[in-house]
Structures are given as C-alpha cells and as structure tokens.
C-alpha positions in Angstrom: 93.7 119.2 87.0 92.8 116.3 89.4 95.0 113.0 89.6 93.1 109.6 89.8 93.9 108.0 92.3 93.3 104.3 91.5 91.3 101.6 92.6 90.6 101.5 96.4 94.5 102.8 97.1 94.0 106.6 98.1 91.0 105.4 100.5 93.3 104.5 103.3 95.8 106.9 102.9 94.4 110.0 103.1 94.0 112.6 106.3 90.0 113.9 106.0 88.1 114.9 107.9 84.8 116.0 107.3 81.7 116.1 109.8 78.0 115.6 108.0 77.0 118.9 107.2 74.9 121.2 104.9 76.4 121.8 101.5 77.7 125.5 100.6 74.6 126.9 98.9 75.0 127.0 95.3 77.8 125.2 94.5 78.8 122.6 93.0 81.9 119.7 92.2 81.9 118.9 88.5 83.6 116.2 86.8 83.6 113.8 84.1 84.4 109.7 84.4 85.8 108.0 81.4 86.9 104.6 81.0 90.7 103.4 80.9 90.2 104.1 76.7 88.7 107.2 77.3 84.6 106.4 76.6 82.4 107.9 79.1 81.1 106.3 82.1 77.4 106.9 82.5 75.5 105.6 85.0 77.9 105.4 87.9 77.7 107.0 91.0 79.3 109.7 92.3 79.6 111.4 96.2 81.8 113.1 98.6 83.4 111.3 101.6 85.0 112.6 104.8 87.8 110.0 106.6 88.9 108.5 103.6 85.9 107.0 102.5 84.7 104.2 104.5 81.0 103.0 104.3 78.6 106.1 104.0 79.3 107.3 107.5 79.2 111.5 106.9 79.1 111.3 102.9 77.2 113.7 101.5 74.1 112.5 99.0 74.8 110.4 95.7 74.6 111.7 92.0 74.4 110.0 88.8 76.8 110.2 85.6 74.8 111.7 82.5 76.2 110.1 78.7 78.7 111.7 78.7 79.7 110.7 81.9 79.8 114.3 83.6 78.3 114.7 87.3 77.5 117.6 89.4 77.9 117.1 93.5 76.4 119.7 95.7 79.3 121.5 97.5 79.9 119.9 100.6 79.9 122.3 103.5 82.3 125.2 103.4 86.0 124.6 104.6 85.8 120.8 105.2 87.7 118.4 103.2 86.8 115.5 101.6 87.5 112.7 98.6 85.4 112.3 95.5 84.0 108.9 95.6 83.2 107.2 92.2 81.6 103.4 91.7 79.1 101.3 90.3 75.9 101.0 91.6 75.8 97.3 91.0 78.4 97.1 93.8 76.1 97.0 96.3 74.0 93.9 94.5 73.7 90.8 96.7 77.4 89.4 96.8 78.5 86.0 97.6 79.0 86.8 101.5 79.4 83.9 104.7 82.1 85.2 107.1 84.7 86.8 106.6 84.7 85.4 102.4 82.5 87.9 100.1 82.4 87.4 96.0 81.9 91.0 95.3 79.2 91.9 92.9 80.5 92.8 89.2 81.0 95.8 88.4 81.8 97.7 85.3 84.6 99.5 86.9 86.8 99.1 90.4 85.8 101.9 93.2 88.1 104.8 93.4 88.8 107.7 95.1 89.7 110.5 93.8 91.6 113.6 95.3 93.8 117.1 94.4 96.9 114.9 94.3 98.6 111.8 95.1 101.1 109.5 93.6 101.9 105.8 94.6 105.0 103.8 94.9 106.3 100.0 94.6 106.7 101.1 98.5 105.0 103.7 99.5 101.7 105.7 98.8 102.2 109.2 99.5 99.1 111.0 101.5 96.5 112.3 98.9 95.5 116.1 99.7 91.7 115.9 99.7 89.0 118.9 97.9 88.9 122.1 100.6 84.9 122.7 100.0 84.4 126.9 98.7 81.6 129.2 99.6 81.9 130.9 96.8 83.0 128.9 94.1 82.3 126.1 91.9 85.3 123.2 91.8 85.9 121.2 88.4 87.9 118.5 89.4 88.6 117.8 85.9 88.5 114.1 83.7 89.2 110.9 85.7 89.8 107.9 84.1 88.5 104.7 85.8 89.6 100.6 85.4 87.9 98.0 84.9 88.0 95.4 88.2 90.6 93.2 87.3 90.8 89.0 88.5 92.6 85.6 88.1 91.4 82.7 85.4 93.2 79.6 86.7 93.1 76.1 85.2 94.2 73.6 87.2 95.4 70.1 85.7 96.9 66.5 87.1 94.8 66.7 89.9 91.6 65.1 90.2 88.1 66.5 91.8 88.8 63.8 95.5 92.0 65.7 96.0 90.0 68.8 96.1 92.2 71.1 94.5 91.9 74.9 95.4 93.5 77.8 94.4 94.6 80.8 96.8 95.2 84.3 96.1 97.9 85.6 98.3 98.6 89.2 99.3 102.6 90.0 99.8 102.4 90.1 104.2 100.9 86.1 103.5 97.7 86.8 104.3 94.6 85.7 101.7 93.0 88.0 99.9 90.3 85.5 98.2 89.9 82.0 97.6 88.4 80.1 94.6 85.6 78.9 97.6 84.7 81.7 97.7 83.5 82.7 94.2 84.9 83.3 90.1 87.9 84.8 90.6 88.2 86.2 87.5 86.3 89.7 89.0 86.8 92.2 91.7 90.5 92.1 92.4 92.0 96.0 92.9 95.0 96.0 90.8 98.1 95.1 92.9 101.1 92.4 93.5 99.7 89.3 94.4 101.5 84.7 95.0 98.6 82.5 93.6 98.6 79.4 95.3 97.6 75.6 93.8 97.0 72.8 96.0 96.2 69.7 96.0 95.7 66.5 99.3 98.6 64.5 97.7 99.8 67.1 95.4 102.5 69.3 95.0 101.4 72.8 96.0 102.2 75.4 93.3 103.1 79.5 93.7 103.4 82.0 91.0 104.3 85.3 92.3 102.5 88.3 89.6 101.5 91.7 89.3 97.7 91.8 88.2 97.2 94.8 85.5 94.1 97.3 85.7 91.2 96.1 84.2 93.3 92.2 83.5 92.0 88.7 83.9 95.7 87.1 84.4 94.8 83.3 82.3 97.3 80.4 83.4 97.2 77.2 83.4 99.1 75.0 86.3 99.7 71.5 85.9 100.1 69.9 89.6 102.5 66.5 90.6 101.5 63.5 92.4 103.8 63.3 95.0 104.4 59.5 96.7 104.0 60.1 100.4 107.2 58.8 102.9 106.1 56.1 104.9 107.5 54.5 108.4 105.5 51.5 109.0 106.3 49.0 112.2 105.8 47.2 115.4 105.9 47.7 119.0 107.0 45.7 121.8 107.8 45.4 124.7 108.5 42.7 126.8 108.0 40.5 124.2 104.7 41.4 123.5 102.6 43.9 121.1 101.6 47.1 122.9 97.8 48.7 121.6 97.2 52.3 121.6 100.6 53.6 121.9 100.9 56.9 120.3 104.1 56.7 117.6 105.5 60.0 117.1 107.8 61.4 113.8 109.4 64.5 114.4 111.5 66.9 112.4 112.5 69.2 115.5 109.5 71.6 114.5 106.6 69.6 112.8 105.0 66.3 114.1 103.4 62.9 112.0 101.9 60.7 114.7 100.2 57.1 114.2 98.2 55.1 117.2 99.2 51.2 116.9 95.9 49.0 116.4 95.5 45.4 117.8 98.8 43.9 116.9 100.6 46.6 118.1 101.2 47.7 114.5 101.5 51.0 113.4 101.6 53.1 110.2 103.1 57.1 109.8 102.3 59.0 107.2 100.3 62.1 105.2 96.6 62.2 103.4 97.4 65.6 102.9 99.0 68.0 100.9 103.0 68.2 100.8 103.0 71.1 103.9 101.7 68.4 106.3 104.3 65.2 104.4 107.0 64.3 106.1 109.9 65.3 104.5 112.3 63.3 102.5 116.2 63.0 102.5 115.9 64.6 106.1 116.9 63.2 109.8 113.5 62.6 111.9 113.3 60.6 114.8 110.8 58.2 115.4 109.7 57.4 119.2 107.0 56.2 121.3 105.4 59.0 123.0 102.7 56.9 124.9 101.2 54.3 125.8 98.0 52.8 127.7 100.4 51.4 130.0 101.8 54.4 130.8 105.4 52.8 132.0 106.8 53.2 128.7 108.7 56.3 126.7 111.0 57.4 124.8 111.8 53.9 122.6 112.8 54.1 119.1 115.1 55.6 116.8 117.5 59.0 117.8 117.8 59.9 113.7 116.0 57.9 110.2 116.1 59.4 106.7 113.1 58.5 104.2 113.0 58.9 100.4 110.0 60.0 98.7 107.3 57.2 97.2 109.4 54.2 99.6 107.9 52.6 102.8 110.6 52.1 105.9 110.2 49.5 108.4 111.1 49.8 111.8 110.2 47.8 115.0 110.6 49.5 117.5 111.0 47.2 121.5 112.5 47.9 125.1 116.1 47.0 123.6 118.2 49.6 123.2 119.7 50.4 119.2 122.9 52.3 117.9 121.4 55.9 118.5 119.5 55.2 121.7 119.3 53.7 125.4 117.1 53.1 127.5 116.8 54.2 131.7 115.1 51.0 133.4 114.2 51.1 136.9 111.4 51.0 139.8 110.8 54.1 142.3 109.8 52.8 145.6 108.9 54.1 149.3 109.3 52.3 152.0 106.2 51.1 153.9 104.1 52.7 152.2 102.7 52.9 148.7 104.1 55.2 146.4 102.2 56.8 142.8 103.3 60.1 140.5 105.5 61.0 137.3 108.7 60.7 136.5 110.2 62.8 134.5 113.6 62.7 131.8 115.5 66.4 131.4 117.7 67.8 129.7 120.1 69.5 132.1 118.6 72.6 131.1 115.2 71.6 131.9 113.6 70.4 128.1 111.6 67.5 129.1 112.2 64.2 127.1 109.7 61.6 128.3 107.4 61.3 131.2 106.3 58.4 132.5 102.9 57.6 135.0 103.7 54.8 137.6 101.9 53.2 140.2 103.4 51.9 143.3 106.5 49.9 142.5 106.2 49.9 139.0 108.5 49.0 136.2 109.1 51.9 133.9 111.7 52.2 130.3 112.4 55.5 129.1 114.4 56.2 125.9 116.7 58.3 125.2 119.6 59.8 123.2 123.2 59.5 125.0 123.8 62.2 126.7 123.8 63.2 130.9 120.2 64.0 132.6 118.1 64.4 135.0 115.3 62.3 136.7 112.6 63.5 139.0 110.2 61.8 140.1 107.5 63.4 142.6 104.6 61.1 144.5 102.0 64.3 145.4 100.3 61.9 147.7 103.2 61.3 150.1 104.5 64.6 149.6 107.8 62.7 148.4 110.1 63.2 145.6 113.8 61.8 144.1 115.9 63.4 142.1 119.2 62.1 140.4 121.5 62.6 137.6 121.2 59.9 135.0 124.0 59.3 132.3 122.3 57.3 128.9 125.2 55.5 126.5 123.8 54.3 123.0 123.6 50.8 122.3 122.9 50.0 126.2 120.2 49.6 128.9 121.0 51.9 132.5 119.7 49.6 135.4 119.0 51.7 137.9 117.3 49.6 140.0 115.1 50.0 143.3 115.1 53.8 144.0 114.0 54.9 147.1 111.8 57.9 147.5 112.2 59.7 150.8 112.9 63.2 150.6 109.9 65.8 151.1 108.8 68.1 148.5 108.9 71.8 148.8 106.0 74.3 149.2 105.2 77.9 147.9 102.0 79.9 150.0 101.0 83.1 150.8 98.8 86.2 150.8 97.1 87.7 147.4 94.3 90.3 146.8 91.5 89.0 144.9 91.9 88.8 140.6 95.7 87.4 141.6 96.9 84.6 139.3 100.6 83.2 140.2 102.7 81.1 138.0 105.5 79.5 139.8 108.6 78.4 136.7 112.0 76.8 137.9 115.0 78.5 137.7 117.4 75.8 137.8 116.7 73.5 134.4 114.7 70.9 136.7 111.3 72.3 134.4 110.0 74.4 132.2 106.5 73.8 132.5 104.6 76.8 134.2 102.9 75.2 137.6 99.6 77.5 138.6 98.9 78.3 141.9 95.3 77.3 143.5 93.8 80.9 144.6 91.4 80.1 147.2 90.3 83.6 149.1 93.1 85.8 149.3 95.3 82.6 149.7 97.8 80.6 147.0 99.7 77.7 148.0 102.2 76.0 145.2 102.9 72.1 146.1 104.7 68.8 145.0 107.7 71.2 143.8 111.8 69.7 144.4 113.6 72.6 146.0 115.2 74.7 144.4 115.0 78.5 143.0 111.8 79.7 140.8 110.7 82.4 139.5 107.0 83.7 140.9 105.0 85.5 138.9 102.2 87.8 140.0 99.5 89.0 137.6 96.6 90.8 137.7 94.4 92.3 134.8 94.7 95.8 134.3 98.6 95.9 136.6 102.0 95.2 135.6 103.0 91.7 136.5 105.7 91.2 138.6 108.5 88.5 139.0 110.4 87.1 142.0 112.8 85.0 142.2 113.0 82.6 145.5 115.0 79.9 146.7 112.9 76.8 148.3 114.2 74.6 150.8 111.4 73.4 152.9 108.0 75.8 152.8 108.3 79.2 151.9 106.1 81.6 152.0 105.6 84.8 149.5 102.9 87.5 149.9 101.9 89.1 146.6 103.8 92.4 146.0 101.7 95.9 145.3 101.6 95.6 141.4 101.5 98.8 139.3 98.7 99.5 137.3 99.0 99.2 133.6 97.7 101.9 131.9 98.4 102.0 128.4 100.7 102.5 125.0 100.1 105.4 123.5 101.2 107.2 120.6 101.1 108.6 116.7 101.1 106.7 114.0 102.6 108.8 111.2 103.7 108.0 107.0 107.4 107.0 107.0 107.7 108.4 103.4 106.9 111.9 104.8 106.5 111.7 108.8 103.2 113.1 108.5 100.3 111.7 110.5 98.2 108.9 108.7 94.3 109.9 108.3 91.6 110.0 111.0 89.5 106.3 110.3 92.8 105.0 108.2 92.0 101.3 109.6 95.4 100.8 111.1 95.4 98.3 113.4 97.4 98.0 116.7 98.7 95.5 118.4 101.4 94.7 121.3 103.2 91.5 121.2 106.0 89.8 123.2 107.9 87.0 122.2 107.7 85.1 125.5 104.1 85.3 124.8 102.4 86.5 122.0 100.0 89.1 121.3 99.1 90.6 125.2 97.4 93.7 124.1 95.5 95.7 121.1 93.9 98.7 120.4 90.0 98.6 119.9 88.5 97.2 117.1 86.6 100.5 116.2 89.3 103.0 117.1 91.6 103.5 114.1 92.7 107.5 114.0 96.1 107.9 114.0 96.7 108.8 117.8 96.2 104.8 119.9 96.0 104.0 123.0 96.6 100.2 123.7 95.1 98.1 126.8 97.5 95.2 128.6 96.8 92.5 131.0 99.3 90.5 132.2 102.0 92.4 131.0 105.7 92.1 133.1 108.1 95.1 132.7 110.6 94.5 129.8 110.8 94.9 126.2 107.7 94.3 123.7 106.6 95.1 119.9 104.1 97.3 118.8 103.1 96.0 115.4 100.7 98.1 112.7 98.2 95.6 111.0 94.7 95.5 109.2 92.5 95.5 111.1 90.3 91.8 111.4 87.5 91.4 108.9 84.9 93.6 109.3 86.0 95.5 111.9 84.4 99.1 110.5 81.7 97.6 112.0 82.7 96.9 114.7 82.3 93.2 114.8 84.4 90.2 114.4 85.0 88.2 110.9 83.7 85.0 112.9 80.3 87.2 113.0 77.5 87.4 109.9 78.3 90.7 107.9 75.8 93.1 108.5 74.5 94.6 105.6 75.1 98.0 106.4 78.2 97.7 106.6 79.6 95.0 104.0 81.9 94.3 102.1 84.6 96.5 104.1 86.5 98.4 101.6 90.4 99.5 101.0 93.3 98.4 102.8 91.2 95.9 104.3 88.9 94.4 102.0 88.5 91.3 99.9 90.5 90.9 97.2 92.8 93.6 98.0 96.9 93.7 97.9 97.5 95.9 99.9 98.6 95.6 103.7 100.2 97.9 106.3 103.6 97.4 107.5 104.8 99.1 110.6 106.8 98.0 113.6 108.5 99.7 117.0 110.4 98.3 119.7 110.1 99.7 123.3 110.3 98.8 127.1 107.4 98.5 128.8 107.3 100.0 132.4 103.9 100.9 135.1 101.8 103.8 133.9 101.2 105.0 130.8 103.8 105.0 128.1 104.6 107.3 125.3 106.0 105.4 122.8 106.1 108.7 120.3 105.6 108.2 117.1 105.4 104.5 114.4 105.8 104.8 111.3 103.8 102.7 108.8 103.7 101.8 105.1 101.5 100.7 103.0 103.1 97.7 100.4 101.2 95.5 98.1 100.2 97.8 95.2 101.3 98.6 91.7 
C-alpha cells in the first residue's frame, strides 16, 4: 500500500524526473481518497507529476474522483517516475493576491503528494520514492487519507485600532509564513511548527510557539499590555545660545534613536512604535550631538545615562565637559591662505568618534569619553593635512589652540583596464572609511590621503578581486595587477539524512556569503536541481559560506516577489509556499580561489514540520 505523505511535505524532497510523454497504452493508476475520518472525498482532482509536482509542468491529464473517492489515471510513459498529486479544484479559484501576499482559496483538503514510501521526522524528511510507470500492468496505489487545511483564530485584546494590532505567523527560521494583513488566517496552513507573533504600536509584543495539527483551527486570545515609553528631553546650548536643527542621538551601541532640536534648541527622544523600536530601560545609553547646522560641533553630551520605563529624563547638553565626557577645543590654521576641510576624531583602532566640517579658522568643539585619540584634519583644496594624538580627560576641556596645517597630503594613482573599480582602505587605524578611486579612461587617482599604510582593492565584474598593501609617503604609483577570472563555485546538494542527491527541481536556492561584505553571489533564480553553480562578483580570494535556503517568492516562475504574480504559476507551492512551515537548512564553509571552485557535497535538511 502506498503511504500518504501529508500536505506538500513530499513535494520538495522527491527525486523524480518524468518528461512529458504519452501514457502507457491501456493501463491505469488507481486509488481512493478519503478524509481523516475515513469518508470518501468526491470531486477532487488527481494527476501524475514529475519533479516534485511544481505547477503543472510536465504533468499528465487530470481526473476527478467519483462518489466513492476512487480515481483512474492513465499510466504515464513506461519507465518514467512520478508522484500522484491530489488537490481540491477550488484551489485554482481567485485568491486575494498582491505581490508575495496570498490568501489561498478555501479548500476541503490540503494539496497532497503521494509516493510509494517516505516518512517525516522533527528534523528531516526521508526522500519520497516515486512510482515507476509500467508498460504491461496497472498500479493500484491504495487508499490515501487527505487532511483538511489548518489555520489560526487569534483574537487580540488590549490594543485599540489606532495602535494597528497585527498577527504574524512565523516559521522556525524567522521568515514569515503569513500575516493578518494578507487575509483570513483560519485556513490554508500546512501542518507544522510555527510561532504566532502579536504586536501593536506602543504595546508589548507577545509570541506563542505552537505545533499546528492536521485539520486544526487553533484558537488563541492574546491580551497586549501597554508599554509606557522611556524618553529623554532637554535643550542644546553652545556658547550660551540655543542651537536649532541639531541631531541628538541616543544609542546602546547597536540601535539608535534620535531627535532634531527645534528653534529653541529643545529635543525629545522617545518612540511612537512597538517596543522593538523603543529605547531600552535600565540599560546604559549614550546621548550625544551628532551634527548641528553650524557643523563645527559634534560629540557633545553624555557617555552613559540609564532610563526608566514611563519616565522622562531631563538631559540638557552644552559645550561644557561632563563627569563622563571631555571636550576638545581648537582651530586649524593654514598660514598665508584660507583653509577648509573635515576634522575627524578617531580611536587608536580607527573607529570614528565624531567629525566636524570647518571653514577658514573656525573654532571647533568635539566631545568624547576619556581616552587617547587621533585628530586628523584634511584640507583637500590646499592638499595639506594635520595629524596629531589627543588625550581627553572627563570633566576637562582640552585646549589645542591654533593648530597649523602644513604637511602635504599623499596620492595613489596608476593604470587600470576598463571596467575596474578601485577602493583604498587604511591599514594603520587612521580610517575605516573606504575611499573610492576616480577611474577616467585607463587611469585612477586617489588623493587627499594622510601618509601611511593602505590596502588597495582592485575589483572587476567576473574576476577575483585582489588586494595590494602599499606604504604611501607622498605620491605612489600602483598599476592594477592582472586578475584571475572568477569562474564559478559548484557542487552537489545532498540530504544530510542519507547522502542522496536532492531531486531535480527541488527548489533549493544557493547563496554565497561573506562575513565582511554579505551576499556576493547566488545561483540563477530558475535553477534548483541538485547540481548547482554560483557566479560571484568582486569576490577576493578567501573564506566564504554557501547557504541553502528556499528561493524567493515566485522564483519558480522566473520573477521576483516584488513583481506581479503570474496567474500561470501562482500560488507557489511546496517549501516556498505561503502558509507553509517548511524551510531548508544547510551551510558549508569553503575557501575561494581563482577559476572554478568545486566544493563537493553540501548537506541540506528540511525543518519545520510535524
């Protein structure tokens, strides 16, 4: 007897490759469809599908079950492998669809793919074995139980409509399976493990982890609690005058909250949104001036304050030093001519603390926590710079007086072939900001550098980028090196459970990522077989990761989720479907070199199901 593989779980895990072909003459595939309670399911559609049953590509003709739930399907071409796809014809009805937001049509049962054997566990799914079409006998597939669709009935209390309460259903990998903004959540879900997330502006977000069973509508009543926001207010005055249009920023090191000062120099930092956007209470924050309309003042404020929920903390900011923060005061002067440029205060490791834009002989004020820093000033018009070490003490103003700008800036230039990009990064902590070279015809030039050690990155689309370290004193010529063609990264995707190749058209997407630059390449959006090939752009030789995930939105149809969904391929099904718990989990670290890189086998697991 054939085993029923519940609700779309089989469709993404099957190695089947049945070309569209004529049926084996005179022979049929028979079976019976019943509900969970054993009642016959009349009026359902059944067809034979290749390659995990995506859409109707290469599928056989469709037949309808009779009053007893029986079906008789013409035998596919002898020797071909196939699955049986059973579905409610109502699924093809018009659904509420916009972008990747789809409310599926209401159906009696979930679309189900039937194979000769296969089973699901909490961590993996064994490959489902498809049927092999015969040329001289019938296939009696047996009786198959189909489950009704599942869903959620979530009632939200405590939050009023002006707080815009919403319900999101999230997969275990953190991606969204559906949202209350995309229609009724009480139907259309494939059984599996989900998290219900209920939120509203200015209210506490609540999450419920749950396992949705077959045919179940899971009911919850969630009461949201109002979270009074912590806030910090005050006025900004410099040299005794209020400063309008200044940006005051509060940060915990990861997130930032900000407010602009009004005409009286007043600011008010708080949150209008849910607590994920709110300033944290009982944790240290720094509150500083990031920029002003005068542009000569930055970094003033406090290094550490602690807020309380529902309490407004008053913090006035001025140019005076504080108990946990000092001030650097001075003026850059170029003898005999005007000088203008940017002054930056950086840590010894190169992290930017504050920067100010200065005109001729402007007095600047920069605030910073106690410590030792490097203060750099570059005058790009005069090709001059100043670079000095500054010690800042809390509660003290460090007076630099007139700082002469006399030293000549450095320059890197050279020849590059057409299509190159050139980026320079400092090696000695003077700067962490990439400097892009201007490429004109076959030459590049990077000017206004402070003399020191730099890394030059030469990149070209379709080639492996290369870094060259140089020590620049005045003017340095460095022509672009010869780059190796990037080639491809290729390999084979296999199941972790048994080492077998995933099915062709299994909808496994491959992304190539770097810790430093993020995603640098991915396989074509319409390529999903077990053998993959990834092109990468501007990748330097070094360590990278291959990440196996579900493809984006309507990738099966060759369009992005931001584009309109084609009626010929919507809704997308299987692991990539809306309201499905399933997701791919796979990763492999490798070292990239020039040419073709074969990484061998990359293991993948499907997670999220029952």
